[in-house]
C-alpha positions, 0 to 999 in steps of 0.5 A: 500499500502507498500512503501520502502524508499531506498538510491539511491546509494546502493539501501538498504532499509532504512524504510518500510512503511506499510498502506500508504494512500498517498505520495507527493514529500517530505512526506508519509502519512500512517495510523499510521504516517507521514514521511518526508521530506526526505534526499537527495539521498533517493527515494521511491518504491512500489517494494521491489527490489527498482527499482522504483523512485516514488519521482522523478516521482511525482516531475516531474508530480507536479513541484513546483511553482518556476519551473512553474514560471521559465517555464512561464518566459521562454515561455514569453521570447520566445514569446515576444523576440524570445529567453531567456532574459538576 
């Protein structure tokens, strides 16, 4: 697989990574190297026109432990108190 790292503001390709084995929200593993973490404002696409946002999609599907804990706290507050606690 080929992935393109691009600047979200300009859609300019900053880096082309070939032979990609896997990627997460903060790194890309290729047969030759590991890239990441990436700077704010950078995104990944498998299309050369940079029309995808693979990092954002990955992060949405795989929330961090902190985000999951916040969601659980909100759910518990809703169940126990009928709303968010102060």
